[in-house]
Steps between C-alpha positions, in 0.01 A plus 500: 500500500323273250570752228878513588550127554739295293342186643148462627449168679140477595291246686307387192241287686402792718589823319314614193746516197335835415710662781815427301381659173673826594839336466756683287608368163761225546402413858481134591161410642465159661239318699629317799201261502703212353826574677633371833667737751855406378411586143342833600803598710743396232322711243494805718866461596603469133341832423625656829854400426477687170390816675140465379186633677269232611139493620369190677131560481286342773135532581343757733747581773803265474544486875159333572473131411758552232813305407770765550667349810703239299585755235631754763708221654657437153562872436653543840725192451630652174519857629248623253336834560118500480205710593149387599223717361186470711175426323128471578402173652197308379334543842491877440366442149230276660400784734469743211312260270265400784448869585552401856703652785665207659533677837178608660502732801400320821445173315822377348829683491717213386568341157662155498694396191559130499442180298363155564716201577580329166829337393685749715417444865387786716655577836286348771423833660371634164242239419199664336256421774733668757534813295122503443431550869524874468248495221700773330499553125697215356654492153608152406755446227580182301220296640222455245615146431453404870181706561320220670759485774509879516116521545513227765757689708343835463158367607652401834509869590305719251119489489382310186331812365830696498539680170761359264631579151696290261702737277649345184776679296460830682566797270539278187268547206327173589453582867204332672371549853248275674335604829320281746510378857754278668289180505488516119867595441614162374196467269569847353857400420422158360186614296713770333810279446722745685849358563814716463523877546196521723486712816257392765370777725299432818354748754212730581694792344395378155231737373459645844346845508383501861828501688556874554589589853318763699810713508516488116127590463520783752815643335350509149161620632680797660687571174185487289317735732789739508514499113124552476531803731 
């Protein structure tokens, strides 16, 4: 799609420009970092009305903590046809880069994707300390700037030695990952000047190699014995 596009409008503060270098000759490539929603929509409609092919390039998977809702409302209002291409969310990139299975048999079978309460209020029933009661693997978006509040709420339910990871610019060339325990999460973030584009991961699934269930072990033991025979 990027190779075919007449217009590539990409989230410049979050998407590496290198992803647009495959654009065809003559394509218009614009960063939306300095544009408001009205300007973005007007530009896309201008190209759409001329029968051009447009790619609005978001980060990761556009349906998770993205900004497509307002754009879809605009497209629907103007009867514009569009397609949403699923991507790979940063929480999946975090699991891969941490070499961790975020669901551990008989320990944690739930992954919570959420964020801390910043300028946008959280629903009362989704406050971090309430979500933390399950002690599931939690992937916290958009929250490095309020990490002190995040740590305080998480410590209300998770043990202070719960593994954590602060993952900066996941899959970018300058990716950095810092591991530690929950009681030191805020210090890790502050000491390394992590602000935007940082995923916070909390839970015993990080680096866990001891969570295999008896059923899993027995199944593979049987297979190995059968193969040896």
